[in-house]
N, C-alpha and C positions, 0 to 999 in steps of 0.2 A: 163331397165330402160328407161322410156321416160323423154324426156326433161323436166326440171320444173325451174321457174326461182327464185324459192325460195324453199326451203324444211327444216323442222323442224327436227333438229336430237335430239331423244327422247331417254331413256333408260327405261328397268323394275325395275330401284331401282338408288340409288346415284352413285354408283360403277359398271356400266355394260360395262363401256368402249367406253363411246358416243366419248370423246376425241381423241380415237385413231380411232374410225369408220369415223369420221369424217373427219379426216386427209386422211384417206384411200379414202371416196368417192371424196374428191377435187383432189387426184391424178388420181383417175378414171375416172372423169370427164374432168380435163384437159388433158388426154391422148386421150379423144375423141373429142378431139379441140375445145373446149367450155373453155371462161376465166372464172374462180372461184376465189371467194372469201371465208373464213369463217368468222363467227361472232357470238359472244357469246351473249345469250340472257339477263343474269344477272350473273353477276361474283361473289361469294362470297371468303372469306378468300384472299383478296389481297388488296392491298392500291392503287398503282400508275398506274398498268397495269395489265394486264390478264392474269394468268399463262396457261390459256387451250388455249388463240392465241399464246401465245408464243412457247407451246408444236406443234400446228398445224403446225407452219410455221418450227420448226425443225424436225419435222416427214417427212415433206415433202422436206425437203432441201432447205428451202427458208429462206431469211432474213426477217426481220421485215418491213413490207409494208409500205409505208407512212400512210395510213388508219388507220395503227395498234399506228402510232406513233401519231396521232392527237387524237385518241380516238374514232375513228370512229367502230370500229368494236367490240369495248364494251365501250358501251355507260353508260352502269349503272354497278358500283363496289362498293361492302362494303368489309369493312376489316375483320367482323368475318366471321370463316366457318363454315355456319348455312344455313337454308333456308331462301329463300330471305327476307320475313315476319318478319323473327325475325333479321338476319342482318340489315336490313333499322331500327329497332326499335333501336337496338344496338347504332348503328352511329348516331341516333336522324334524321333520312331523310326520306323524303315520297318518294315513287316508282313512277317515273312518264314513262308510258309506251310508250307513246311519242316519247320518246326518242330512242327508240328501232325501232318502226317504222320509223321514221324520217333516223337513219342511214340506216337500210335495202335499202330504197327510195335511199339514196344518193349513197350507192354502187351499187345498181341497174343500175346506170346511169354509172358506170362504168365495170361493170361485167355483164358476161351472164347469171351466176349464183350464187345465195347467200346461203350458207348453214349454219343455225341459231343452236347452240349447246346449248340446252336447259341446264338448273341446275337440277340435279335428274330428278325423275320421272315424269310422266303427272299429277298426282295430288298435286304435290307440291306445298306448297300456296305460292300466292303471296303478298297477303293482306289477312285479315282474311275473307272476302266474294270473293275471286278471286283466282284462282289456273292457274297452266301454261297451260291446257287444257282449260281454258274459252280462255286464249290469243289465242290459235292457232285457235278453232274453229271459234273466232269472225273475224280473218282474214283469215280464209279460207284457212290454210296452208296445205301442206300435209306431211306428217309425216314419217321419216325412225326410225324403232324401233330397238333399238339395245338389243341384248338378251344374254344368255350366258348359260354356263352348269353347273352352281351352283345348290347343291340340293335345291329344292324350286322353280326355275326359269321358271318352266312349269308352275305352279300359277300364278305367276308375269306376265308372259308372256301374258296367256291368259286373265286376267284381263284386262292388258291394251290394248290388241285388242277388246275387248268387251267395253272398255271405247271409244276408237276411233270409234268403230262401232255404239255406240248408240248415239255420238254427230254427225254421217255423216260426218266425218275425212276421208279423203284420204290415203291409207295406202300406199306409193310408194315402200315401199320395207322394206324388214325386215333383218337385219345384225345381223348374228352368230358369237359371238366374242368365237374364241377358246383358250383364254389366259387363263380361269378358267377351262379349262379341266383337272384337276387333277384326277378324277374319270372317267378312260374310259369307263368304263360300263355304268355308269350314262350321261356321255357326249353325248355318241354314241346315245343312247335311246332318250334324251331330245333332240338333233338334229332331228333327225328322226321324234320323235313326234309333233317338231314344224313344221317341212315341210310338215307332214301330214295335220295338222291342218290350216296353212296357205291355202294349196292347195285346200282344201274344200271349206272353209269361204270366203276366199280372191284369187278366182283364176287367177286373173290379175297380184297380186303381186307376186314378185321374192324373193327368199331366197338366201341372200348373204353370203358365208363363208370371214369370218375375220381371217385372220393367224395371229399368234403373230409380231407383228412390233416392232423393238429395235429403241429406241432413239439414 
């Protein structure tokens, strides 16, 4: 995978394994000699800190960084575990995406690469008329799509890839998360099909295999 200053990590659904994939990518980039930090797009289901950022650091064997403690890596946090637009409404707050932009810019002053982990899939609503993919497209961010071997994931993967293609969004990589490989027959076929599909439709994009990570 070529070098990018910012990558947006999205998944085919809410529980695809984005947090683990983000930590794995951070380790991979750091091993290649580039400084890297992870950021959360919008965190829900938390109050004072981002549980996903905490998981990134734990999985990478790192303590919380100063930019975690001052909130830069998670500039928008809502208490209710729901889509951003619902969580914001429950907390009685507006979503200001310039906070995300400002945080990413600040992190880029310190690190070679920023990995922004999304919340849910590409079409998760941020407001009634704005989805995650709208944010990605407007900022021209390349995407890493996280998929897995659950039954139905081929459909979700192809829909996500179609959405990215229609918006002209660069697919930087696909990460296949083996954690959900409970049915070996389905998992093997899913991984093979996705690999063939990406090779045909996104020939410059690599599919990586994410093995099970342990906290």
